Every structure is written in C-alpha cells, then in structure tokens.
C-alpha positions in Angstrom: 78.3 123.9 84.8 76.9 120.1 83.9 73.7 121.5 82.1 75.9 123.7 80.0 78.0 121.2 79.3 75.0 119.2 78.4 73.2 121.8 76.2 76.4 122.8 74.3 77.2 118.7 73.6 74.1 116.5 74.0 73.0 116.6 70.5 76.7 116.0 69.4 77.0 113.0 71.3 73.8 111.5 70.3 74.5 111.6 67.2 77.8 110.4 67.6 76.4 107.3 69.5 73.7 106.8 66.3 76.0 106.8 63.5 78.1 104.1 65.2 76.1 102.4 67.2 76.1 99.6 64.9 79.4 100.0 63.7 81.5 97.9 66.2 83.2 94.6 65.9 80.8 92.2 67.1 78.5 93.9 64.4 80.7 93.2 61.9 81.9 89.5 62.8 78.0 88.6 62.8 78.4 89.9 59.3 81.2 87.7 57.5 80.2 84.6 55.7 78.8 81.9 58.1 82.2 80.1 57.4 84.6 82.9 58.1 82.6 83.3 62.0 83.8 79.6 62.5 87.9 80.7 61.9 89.3 79.2 65.1 92.1 81.7 64.5 89.5 84.5 64.3 87.2 83.3 67.4 90.8 83.0 69.2 91.6 86.5 68.2 88.3 87.9 69.8 88.8 86.1 72.2 92.5 87.0 73.0 91.1 90.6 72.5 87.8 90.6 74.9 90.1 88.8 77.7 93.0 91.3 77.8 91.0 94.1 77.9 88.3 93.2 80.0 90.5 90.8 82.6 94.0 91.3 82.4 94.0 95.2 81.8 91.2 95.7 84.5 93.6 93.8 86.7 96.4 95.2 86.3 94.5 98.2 87.3 92.9 97.0 90.2 96.2 95.3 90.9 97.9 99.2 90.8 95.1 101.1 92.9 94.9 98.2 95.6 98.8 99.0 95.5 98.4 103.0 95.9 95.2 102.8 97.9 96.0 100.3 100.5 99.9 102.4 100.6 98.0 104.3 103.2 96.6 103.6 106.7 93.1 103.8 107.8 90.1 104.3 105.5 90.4 102.6 101.9 87.8 104.5 99.8 88.5 105.4 96.5 87.0 108.2 94.1 83.4 109.2 95.4 83.9 107.0 98.4 82.9 103.8 96.2 83.3 100.2 96.9 86.4 99.7 94.5 87.1 96.5 94.9 83.2 95.0 94.1 83.7 97.7 90.8 86.7 97.0 89.4 86.9 92.9 89.8 85.9 91.6 86.4 84.0 88.8 88.4 81.5 90.9 89.4 81.2 93.4 86.6 81.7 90.9 84.2 82.2 93.1 81.2 82.2 90.6 78.0 82.5 91.6 74.6 81.7 88.7 72.5 79.8 86.5 75.2 78.6 84.1 72.4 82.3 83.0 71.8 82.8 81.6 75.6 81.3 78.5 76.9 78.7 78.4 79.7 81.4 77.5 82.3 83.5 80.3 80.6 81.3 82.9 81.6 80.3 81.4 84.7 84.0 82.0 85.9 84.7 85.2 84.3 87.3 86.9 85.6 88.8 84.5 88.2 
C-alpha cells in the first residue's frame, strides 16, 4: 500500500516541496530591508508566533496526552511504543522557527 501511495504521489510531493522550499516566513523576513528586520514589533510578533506554536501549543498537547495516557493503569506507551514524554516536550525536540531572534540563554532553556 505504501509503495502504491509513493508511486502515485511522490513526484507531486517533491515538486510541491521544491516550489515552497523558499516560501516561508523566515525567508520573507530576511528579504525585508534591514531597518524592517530590526522592527521591535515585528520581532516580538515573530517570537510570539514561534513560542505559541512550538512551546504553548505543544505543552497543551502534551498535557492532554499525559492526562489521557496516564488515566489508565499499566504501561503508559504512546502510539508505536514511543517515549512520548521525550518525543513531545519542547525542551527535548527544540523545534524553533526563528532561532536568530532568540538569545543564547533563551535557546539553551527552550521549553522550560
């Protein structure tokens, strides 16, 4: 089934990826004039987006999963038997959209 799926859609996915590879918020930000890249309101908005998606939302998902998974007795494995706590927590995964907008200390303590 996977082989058939790849046969049918792989080329389409690769073309889509190549087309949108440089069409993202960070690339657009870097194309702005230098003065605009230093705009404190823009930087604050981008940092807010980064933190909201990569920490706040992830922690909400983590806490919901924890409540659900740990609501039953026994072995608390997630889908596929993964170490779900390590997989989900931002401090381990360190998904960061705009690392250049954060200080070294903030990056070091990401998600804590």
